[in-house]
LUMGU-235064 format. One record per residue (C-alpha): x, y, z; residue in three letters; residue number from 1. Coordinates in steps of 0.001 Angstrom, whole numbers. Example, Ala and Ser with C-alpha at 12.3 -4.5 7.8 and 13.67 -1.06 7.14 Angstrom:
r u:12300, v:-4500, w:7800, res:ALA, n:1
r u:13670, v:-1060, w:7140, res:SER, n:2
//
This chain:
r u:-47668, v:-70126, w:23495, res:MET, n:1
r u:-51215, v:-68914, w:23995, res:MET, n:2
r u:-54352, v:-70398, w:25491, res:ASN, n:3
r u:-57237, v:-69181, w:23353, res:LEU, n:4
r u:-59818, v:-67775, w:25742, res:GLU, n:5
r u:-62059, v:-64742, w:26114, res:GLY, n:6
r u:-64081, v:-62882, w:23491, res:LYS, n:7
r u:-62731, v:-62872, w:19937, res:VAL, n:8
r u:-63450, v:-60818, w:16818, res:LEU, n:9
r u:-63556, v:-62362, w:13350, res:VAL, n:10
r u:-63531, v:-59836, w:10515, res:THR, n:11
r u:-64998, v:-61354, w:7366, res:GLY, n:12
r u:-66601, v:-64010, w:9541, res:GLY, n:13
r u:-69619, v:-64480, w:7261, res:ALA, n:14
r u:-67381, v:-65483, w:4359, res:GLY, n:15
r u:-66024, v:-68838, w:3245, res:PHE, n:16
r u:-63063, v:-69484, w:5561, res:ILE, n:17
r u:-64297, v:-67022, w:8169, res:GLY, n:18
r u:-67582, v:-68843, w:8773, res:SER, n:19
r u:-65801, v:-72184, w:9157, res:HIS, n:20
r u:-63475, v:-70553, w:11683, res:LEU, n:21
r u:-66502, v:-69140, w:13534, res:VAL, n:22
r u:-67962, v:-72662, w:13718, res:ASP, n:23
r u:-64759, v:-73953, w:15315, res:ALA, n:24
r u:-64532, v:-71065, w:17798, res:LEU, n:25
r u:-68176, v:-71393, w:18825, res:MET, n:26
r u:-67768, v:-75149, w:19277, res:MET, n:27
r u:-64969, v:-74344, w:21709, res:ARG, n:28
r u:-67379, v:-72232, w:23742, res:GLY, n:29
r u:-65763, v:-68879, w:23009, res:LEU, n:30
r u:-67775, v:-65656, w:22728, res:PRO, n:31
r u:-67493, v:-64568, w:19078, res:VAL, n:32
r u:-68146, v:-61222, w:17395, res:VAL, n:33
r u:-68275, v:-61149, w:13595, res:VAL, n:34
r u:-67770, v:-57962, w:11600, res:LEU, n:35
r u:-68703, v:-58364, w:7936, res:ASP, n:36
r u:-69985, v:-55967, w:5282, res:ASN, n:37
r u:-71796, v:-58896, w:3597, res:MET, n:38
r u:-70413, v:-57998, w:169, res:SER, n:39
r u:-69206, v:-61581, w:-243, res:LYS, n:40
r u:-70268, v:-63143, w:3040, res:GLY, n:41
r u:-73686, v:-64626, w:3691, res:SER, n:42
r u:-75927, v:-64726, w:6728, res:GLY, n:43
r u:-76711, v:-68296, w:5710, res:GLU, n:44
r u:-73150, v:-69272, w:6648, res:ASN, n:45
r u:-73787, v:-68138, w:10234, res:LEU, n:46
r u:-77444, v:-69156, w:10541, res:ALA, n:47
r u:-76804, v:-71792, w:13205, res:ARG, n:48
r u:-75317, v:-69193, w:15557, res:TRP, n:49
r u:-77481, v:-66108, w:14993, res:ILE, n:50
r u:-79629, v:-66600, w:18097, res:ASP, n:51
r u:-76837, v:-67975, w:20290, res:HIS, n:52
r u:-76102, v:-65948, w:23424, res:SER, n:53
r u:-72340, v:-66157, w:22817, res:MET, n:54
r u:-72536, v:-64846, w:19257, res:PHE, n:55
r u:-72933, v:-61365, w:17790, res:ARG, n:56
r u:-73005, v:-60306, w:14143, res:LEU, n:57
r u:-72229, v:-56689, w:13276, res:ILE, n:58
r u:-72875, v:-55694, w:9674, res:VAL, n:59
r u:-70145, v:-53164, w:9122, res:GLY, n:60
r u:-66911, v:-52486, w:7286, res:ASP, n:61
r u:-63235, v:-52517, w:8215, res:CYS, n:62
r u:-62908, v:-49269, w:6277, res:LEU, n:63
r u:-65152, v:-47692, w:8926, res:ASN, n:64
r u:-63208, v:-47181, w:12144, res:ARG, n:65
r u:-66401, v:-46712, w:14182, res:ASP, n:66
r u:-67635, v:-50158, w:13070, res:ASP, n:67
r u:-64292, v:-51678, w:13980, res:LEU, n:68
r u:-64130, v:-50020, w:17379, res:GLY, n:69
r u:-67634, v:-51203, w:18232, res:ARG, n:70
r u:-66883, v:-54764, w:17136, res:ALA, n:71
r u:-63519, v:-54938, w:18921, res:MET, n:72
r u:-64815, v:-53818, w:22307, res:GLU, n:73
r u:-63768, v:-56335, w:24967, res:GLY, n:74
r u:-62122, v:-58723, w:22482, res:CYS, n:75
r u:-58743, v:-60275, w:23222, res:ARG, n:76
r u:-57895, v:-61752, w:19821, res:VAL, n:77
r u:-58676, v:-60358, w:16376, res:VAL, n:78
r u:-58885, v:-62862, w:13529, res:PHE, n:79
r u:-58557, v:-60564, w:10523, res:HIS, n:80
r u:-59915, v:-62366, w:7471, res:LEU, n:81
r u:-61850, v:-59556, w:5768, res:ALA, n:82
r u:-60224, v:-58807, w:2414, res:ALA, n:83
r u:-60617, v:-58893, w:-1313, res:ASN, n:84
r u:-60169, v:-62609, w:-1948, res:SER, n:85
r u:-60218, v:-62617, w:-5743, res:GLU, n:86
r u:-56717, v:-62284, w:-7229, res:VAL, n:87
r u:-58094, v:-61556, w:-10711, res:ARG, n:88
r u:-60056, v:-58519, w:-9491, res:ALA, n:89
r u:-56860, v:-56471, w:-9379, res:GLY, n:90
r u:-56544, v:-56660, w:-13159, res:VAL, n:91
r u:-59608, v:-54474, w:-13746, res:SER, n:92
r u:-59684, v:-52579, w:-10415, res:ASP, n:93
r u:-56231, v:-51585, w:-9229, res:THR, n:94
r u:-57560, v:-49924, w:-6034, res:ARG, n:95
r u:-59465, v:-52882, w:-4615, res:ILE, n:96
r u:-56468, v:-54591, w:-2991, res:ASP, n:97
r u:-55150, v:-51305, w:-1637, res:LEU, n:98
r u:-58470, v:-50465, w:-9, res:GLU, n:99
r u:-59871, v:-53864, w:1010, res:GLN, n:100
r u:-56548, v:-55341, w:2114, res:ASN, n:101
r u:-53993, v:-52652, w:3016, res:VAL, n:102
r u:-56199, v:-49826, w:4313, res:LEU, n:103
r u:-58581, v:-52230, w:6054, res:ALA, n:104
r u:-55648, v:-53888, w:7836, res:THR, n:105
r u:-54244, v:-50500, w:8836, res:TYR, n:106
r u:-57610, v:-49645, w:10397, res:ASN, n:107
r u:-57669, v:-52943, w:12297, res:VAL, n:108
r u:-54186, v:-52291, w:13677, res:LEU, n:109
r u:-55033, v:-48720, w:14648, res:GLU, n:110
r u:-58157, v:-49832, w:16514, res:GLU, n:111
r u:-56100, v:-52519, w:18246, res:MET, n:112
r u:-53646, v:-49804, w:19291, res:ARG, n:113
r u:-56548, v:-47934, w:20900, res:ARG, n:114
r u:-58020, v:-51059, w:22464, res:SER, n:115
r u:-57242, v:-52001, w:26041, res:GLU, n:116
r u:-57803, v:-55727, w:25419, res:THR, n:117
r u:-57107, v:-56667, w:21775, res:ALA, n:118
r u:-53359, v:-57220, w:21529, res:LYS, n:119
r u:-53183, v:-60375, w:19382, res:THR, n:120
r u:-53973, v:-60425, w:15675, res:VAL, n:121
r u:-54247, v:-63485, w:13445, res:VAL, n:122
r u:-53924, v:-62584, w:9772, res:PHE, n:123
r u:-54756, v:-64548, w:6644, res:THR, n:124
r u:-52036, v:-63919, w:4098, res:SER, n:125
r u:-51339, v:-65899, w:941, res:THR, n:126
r u:-48823, v:-68025, w:-925, res:SER, n:127
r u:-48814, v:-65332, w:-3619, res:THR, n:128
r u:-46452, v:-63203, w:-1494, res:VAL, n:129
r u:-43690, v:-65554, w:-2683, res:TYR, n:130
r u:-44307, v:-64733, w:-6335, res:GLY, n:131
r u:-42766, v:-67310, w:-8668, res:GLU, n:132
r u:-40550, v:-69005, w:-6107, res:ALA, n:133
r u:-37451, v:-70831, w:-7317, res:SER, n:134
r u:-37530, v:-73104, w:-4256, res:THR, n:135
r u:-40413, v:-75604, w:-4244, res:ILE, n:136
r u:-41751, v:-76582, w:-1735, res:PRO, n:137
r u:-41365, v:-72985, w:-569, res:THR, n:138
r u:-40487, v:-72409, w:3121, res:PRO, n:139
r u:-41493, v:-69407, w:5218, res:GLU, n:140
r u:-37938, v:-67996, w:5170, res:ASN, n:141
r u:-37742, v:-67927, w:1365, res:TYR, n:142
r u:-36656, v:-64623, w:-123, res:GLY, n:143
r u:-36585, v:-62138, w:-1594, res:PRO, n:144
r u:-40384, v:-61981, w:-1795, res:LEU, n:145
r u:-41443, v:-60751, w:-5235, res:LYS, n:146
r u:-45235, v:-60987, w:-5664, res:PRO, n:147
r u:-46464, v:-60770, w:-9263, res:ILE, n:148
r u:-50057, v:-59712, w:-8495, res:SER, n:149
r u:-51496, v:-56654, w:-6768, res:LEU, n:150
r u:-53255, v:-59067, w:-4422, res:TYR, n:151
r u:-49958, v:-60666, w:-3376, res:GLY, n:152
r u:-48314, v:-57252, w:-3065, res:ALA, n:153
r u:-51112, v:-55981, w:-824, res:SER, n:154
r u:-50908, v:-59006, w:1458, res:LYS, n:155
r u:-47144, v:-58618, w:1744, res:LEU, n:156
r u:-47643, v:-54957, w:2649, res:ALA, n:157
r u:-50110, v:-56027, w:5342, res:CYS, n:158
r u:-47599, v:-58509, w:6756, res:GLU, n:159
r u:-44964, v:-55773, w:6952, res:ALA, n:160
r u:-47346, v:-53385, w:8730, res:MET, n:161
r u:-48385, v:-56064, w:11204, res:ILE, n:162
r u:-44750, v:-56864, w:11984, res:SER, n:163
r u:-44020, v:-53173, w:12596, res:ALA, n:164
r u:-47049, v:-52730, w:14875, res:TYR, n:165
r u:-46018, v:-55818, w:16842, res:CYS, n:166
r u:-42558, v:-54430, w:17513, res:HIS, n:167
r u:-43595, v:-50820, w:18065, res:MET, n:168
r u:-46757, v:-51341, w:20108, res:PHE, n:169
r u:-46305, v:-54731, w:21779, res:GLY, n:170
r u:-48817, v:-56768, w:19774, res:PHE, n:171
r u:-48551, v:-60480, w:19053, res:ARG, n:172
r u:-49301, v:-61722, w:15555, res:ALA, n:173
r u:-49658, v:-65012, w:13739, res:VAL, n:174
r u:-49642, v:-64753, w:9951, res:VAL, n:175
r u:-50791, v:-67625, w:7749, res:TYR, n:176
r u:-49711, v:-67924, w:4135, res:ARG, n:177
r u:-52388, v:-70055, w:2536, res:PHE, n:178
r u:-52302, v:-72415, w:-401, res:ALA, n:179
r u:-55631, v:-72638, w:-2282, res:ASN, n:180
r u:-58253, v:-73300, w:402, res:ILE, n:181
r u:-61387, v:-75013, w:-908, res:ILE, n:182
r u:-64596, v:-76527, w:434, res:GLY, n:183
r u:-68219, v:-75799, w:1247, res:SER, n:184
r u:-69447, v:-72165, w:1203, res:ARG, n:185
r u:-66779, v:-71061, w:-1282, res:SER, n:186
r u:-68132, v:-68923, w:-4103, res:ARG, n:187
r u:-64981, v:-68217, w:-6088, res:HIS, n:188
r u:-61984, v:-70084, w:-7446, res:GLY, n:189
r u:-61428, v:-72734, w:-10077, res:VAL, n:190
r u:-63957, v:-75315, w:-8821, res:ILE, n:191
r u:-66756, v:-72761, w:-8542, res:TRP, n:192
r u:-65904, v:-71329, w:-11967, res:ASP, n:193
r u:-65907, v:-74751, w:-13621, res:PHE, n:194
r u:-69239, v:-75751, w:-12069, res:ILE, n:195
r u:-70835, v:-72476, w:-13165, res:GLN, n:196
r u:-69549, v:-72842, w:-16722, res:LYS, n:197
r u:-70604, v:-76471, w:-17030, res:LEU, n:198
r u:-74053, v:-75693, w:-15632, res:THR, n:199
r u:-74505, v:-73175, w:-18437, res:ARG, n:200
r u:-72991, v:-75449, w:-21112, res:ASN, n:201
r u:-72538, v:-79132, w:-20148, res:PRO, n:202
r u:-70749, v:-80001, w:-23388, res:SER, n:203
r u:-67898, v:-77484, w:-23321, res:ARG, n:204
r u:-65562, v:-76088, w:-20664, res:LEU, n:205
r u:-63337, v:-73076, w:-21215, res:GLU, n:206
r u:-60173, v:-73241, w:-19107, res:ILE, n:207
r u:-58229, v:-70060, w:-18401, res:LEU, n:208
r u:-54571, v:-70592, w:-19286, res:GLY, n:209
r u:-53055, v:-73762, w:-20707, res:ASP, n:210
r u:-54436, v:-76018, w:-17933, res:GLY, n:211
r u:-50976, v:-77004, w:-16763, res:ARG, n:212
r u:-50907, v:-74553, w:-13854, res:GLN, n:213
r u:-50117, v:-76770, w:-10866, res:THR, n:214
r u:-50802, v:-75801, w:-7260, res:LYS, n:215
r u:-51503, v:-77043, w:-3756, res:SER, n:216
r u:-55139, v:-77308, w:-2609, res:TYR, n:217
r u:-56301, v:-77814, w:979, res:LEU, n:218
r u:-59757, v:-78532, w:2357, res:HIS, n:219
r u:-61064, v:-75806, w:4655, res:VAL, n:220
r u:-61501, v:-78232, w:7576, res:SER, n:221
r u:-57746, v:-78924, w:7552, res:ASP, n:222
r u:-57076, v:-75203, w:7230, res:CYS, n:223
r u:-59078, v:-74269, w:10340, res:VAL, n:224
r u:-57364, v:-76969, w:12414, res:GLU, n:225
r u:-53966, v:-75588, w:11411, res:ALA, n:226
r u:-55158, v:-72046, w:12046, res:PHE, n:227
r u:-56012, v:-72685, w:15681, res:LEU, n:228
r u:-53073, v:-74950, w:16463, res:LEU, n:229
r u:-50567, v:-72456, w:15082, res:GLY, n:230
r u:-52032, v:-69677, w:17208, res:LEU, n:231
r u:-51860, v:-71756, w:20369, res:GLU, n:232
r u:-48272, v:-72923, w:19792, res:LYS, n:233
r u:-46649, v:-69857, w:18195, res:ALA, n:234
r u:-43494, v:-68813, w:20051, res:GLN, n:235
r u:-42452, v:-65532, w:18453, res:GLU, n:236
r u:-43993, v:-62077, w:18779, res:ARG, n:237
r u:-44512, v:-62149, w:14991, res:PHE, n:238
r u:-44874, v:-65675, w:13630, res:GLU, n:239
r u:-45417, v:-66812, w:10038, res:VAL, n:240
r u:-46744, v:-70228, w:9023, res:PHE, n:241
r u:-47458, v:-71799, w:5655, res:ASN, n:242
r u:-50723, v:-73746, w:5423, res:ILE, n:243
r u:-51250, v:-76149, w:2537, res:GLY, n:244
r u:-51146, v:-79765, w:1466, res:SER, n:245
r u:-47998, v:-81767, w:758, res:GLU, n:246
r u:-48677, v:-82275, w:-2938, res:ASP, n:247
r u:-50222, v:-80438, w:-5870, res:TRP, n:248
r u:-52605, v:-80914, w:-8755, res:VAL, n:249
r u:-52943, v:-79268, w:-12165, res:ASP, n:250
r u:-55964, v:-77417, w:-13542, res:VAL, n:251
r u:-56658, v:-80054, w:-16210, res:ASN, n:252
r u:-57032, v:-82697, w:-13498, res:THR, n:253
r u:-59383, v:-80440, w:-11530, res:ILE, n:254
r u:-61490, v:-80005, w:-14668, res:ALA, n:255
r u:-61728, v:-83788, w:-15088, res:LYS, n:256
r u:-62777, v:-84235, w:-11435, res:VAL, n:257
r u:-65526, v:-81615, w:-11743, res:VAL, n:258
r u:-66802, v:-83212, w:-14955, res:VAL, n:259
r u:-66874, v:-86645, w:-13269, res:GLU, n:260
r u:-68628, v:-85383, w:-10147, res:GLU, n:261
r u:-71267, v:-83621, w:-12268, res:MET, n:262
r u:-71915, v:-86884, w:-14105, res:GLY, n:263
r u:-71023, v:-85418, w:-17498, res:LEU, n:264
r u:-69488, v:-87157, w:-20506, res:ARG, n:265
r u:-67729, v:-86081, w:-23690, res:ASP, n:266
r u:-67018, v:-82556, w:-22457, res:VAL, n:267
r u:-64778, v:-80581, w:-24812, res:GLU, n:268
r u:-62002, v:-78656, w:-23062, res:PHE, n:269
r u:-60975, v:-75384, w:-24688, res:THR, n:270
r u:-58226, v:-73063, w:-23534, res:TYR, n:271
r u:-58091, v:-69293, w:-23284, res:LYS, n:272
r u:-54384, v:-68504, w:-23336, res:VAL, n:273
r u:-54025, v:-64740, w:-23528, res:ASN, n:274
r u:-51284, v:-64346, w:-20938, res:VAL, n:275
r u:-47575, v:-65102, w:-21306, res:GLU, n:276
r u:-46455, v:-68485, w:-20045, res:GLY, n:277
r u:-49877, v:-70131, w:-20150, res:GLY, n:278
r u:-51147, v:-68317, w:-17051, res:ARG, n:279
r u:-54862, v:-67978, w:-16412, res:GLY, n:280
r u:-54661, v:-64188, w:-15933, res:TRP, n:281
r u:-52026, v:-61499, w:-15275, res:PRO, n:282
r u:-50505, v:-62207, w:-11866, res:GLY, n:283
r u:-51399, v:-65920, w:-11884, res:ASP, n:284
r u:-48609, v:-67956, w:-10256, res:VAL, n:285
r u:-48240, v:-71079, w:-12384, res:ARG, n:286
r u:-46601, v:-73392, w:-9856, res:PHE, n:287
r u:-47133, v:-73304, w:-6085, res:MET, n:288
r u:-46341, v:-75807, w:-3365, res:LEU, n:289
r u:-45628, v:-74711, w:200, res:LEU, n:290
r u:-43246, v:-76260, w:2696, res:ASP, n:291
r u:-45478, v:-76996, w:5710, res:ILE, n:292
r u:-42842, v:-78669, w:7883, res:SER, n:293
r u:-42910, v:-75813, w:10421, res:LYS, n:294
r u:-46564, v:-76446, w:11316, res:LEU, n:295
r u:-46069, v:-80215, w:11130, res:LYS, n:296
r u:-43394, v:-79978, w:13811, res:ARG, n:297
r u:-46050, v:-78477, w:16092, res:LEU, n:298
r u:-48306, v:-81485, w:15584, res:GLY, n:299
r u:-50493, v:-80618, w:12578, res:TRP, n:300
r u:-50718, v:-82428, w:9292, res:ARG, n:301
r u:-53411, v:-82294, w:6578, res:PRO, n:302
r u:-55939, v:-85123, w:6552, res:ARG, n:303
r u:-56528, v:-84762, w:2803, res:HIS, n:304
r u:-54138, v:-84371, w:-120, res:ASN, n:305
r u:-54774, v:-81934, w:-2965, res:SER, n:306
r u:-56748, v:-84308, w:-5196, res:LEU, n:307
r u:-58896, v:-85559, w:-2301, res:GLU, n:308
r u:-59563, v:-81968, w:-1245, res:SER, n:309
r u:-60639, v:-81071, w:-4801, res:VAL, n:310
r u:-63034, v:-84001, w:-5012, res:ARG, n:311
r u:-64554, v:-83354, w:-1568, res:ILE, n:312
r u:-64922, v:-79623, w:-2262, res:ALA, n:313
r u:-66576, v:-80318, w:-5627, res:THR, n:314
r u:-69112, v:-82664, w:-4012, res:ARG, n:315
r u:-69827, v:-80171, w:-1234, res:GLU, n:316
r u:-70370, v:-77328, w:-3700, res:THR, n:317
r u:-72671, v:-79410, w:-5909, res:LEU, n:318
r u:-74679, v:-80459, w:-2852, res:GLU, n:319
r u:-75059, v:-76834, w:-1759, res:GLU, n:320
r u:-76221, v:-75816, w:-5214, res:LEU, n:321
r u:-78728, v:-78643, w:-5235, res:LYS, n:322
r u:-80252, v:-77368, w:-1980, res:HIS, n:323
r u:-80353, v:-73811, w:-3317, res:LEU, n:324
r u:-82316, v:-75031, w:-6326, res:ALA, n:325
r u:-85132, v:-76286, w:-4122, res:TYR, n:326
//
């Protein structure tokens, strides 16, 4: 078990989940350093902390070891969230997951090996490492792991490297395999895509796949609570936790929620089914529900189910877009 104290580094801390994590860490009174290349992150997400004496933002890249070394100086825990977060990107750019996920994580681990203080890493992995699991809900000890996307493969490679560094160089690690995390500040994923499409054409919505893809969705506030509790209560040198909700929802239902929350009527749903099995894109896992009993035994449980999370996240995104319009 670990008491979270001392200076911490959050890579990708200006992004969606990263900025919510930074909020929670700052509220706990911890000194926080953020390293972000701002390719997907936004200074707006960190605006409340920019002038705070306990906060430092370094615009830099995990592919640059000098940036990492500077950011890691004096930090005890590294929350490594920087990554390519778009599964579909690997279809058109087969190097992006290798570089942004695998090589970036290698650099983080190498700088930790050089560091005198940073010996604990918290890593955001993904449910896609399981591939198309035959056991649903899927527990952490499910195997063999057969990812079907380059994104999932890269995250699994990162997990393996982290495990090896822990055992060879004495690190501690907590790895989180996420369901679909949604909420304010997110600028990708099904809810964002649907809102963008319906803003352009309020009478018609194109859905990728057959709409029957069914997955677990979790609001980011629940995710961050699990994130910190798991770190504090992890027992093993290398610990893996699933984070998700206890139910799931299909894409057609998400489309209906977004239409309702946008106040639209008589929207025609069309389907773009170019991939075998009704998937949205190559590498899309059609059915995903994680077994979260391991984290629940430590005292965490989600406050919102999948459908509630979808509705809250849709409202938050629409509210953000409304403010941006002014």
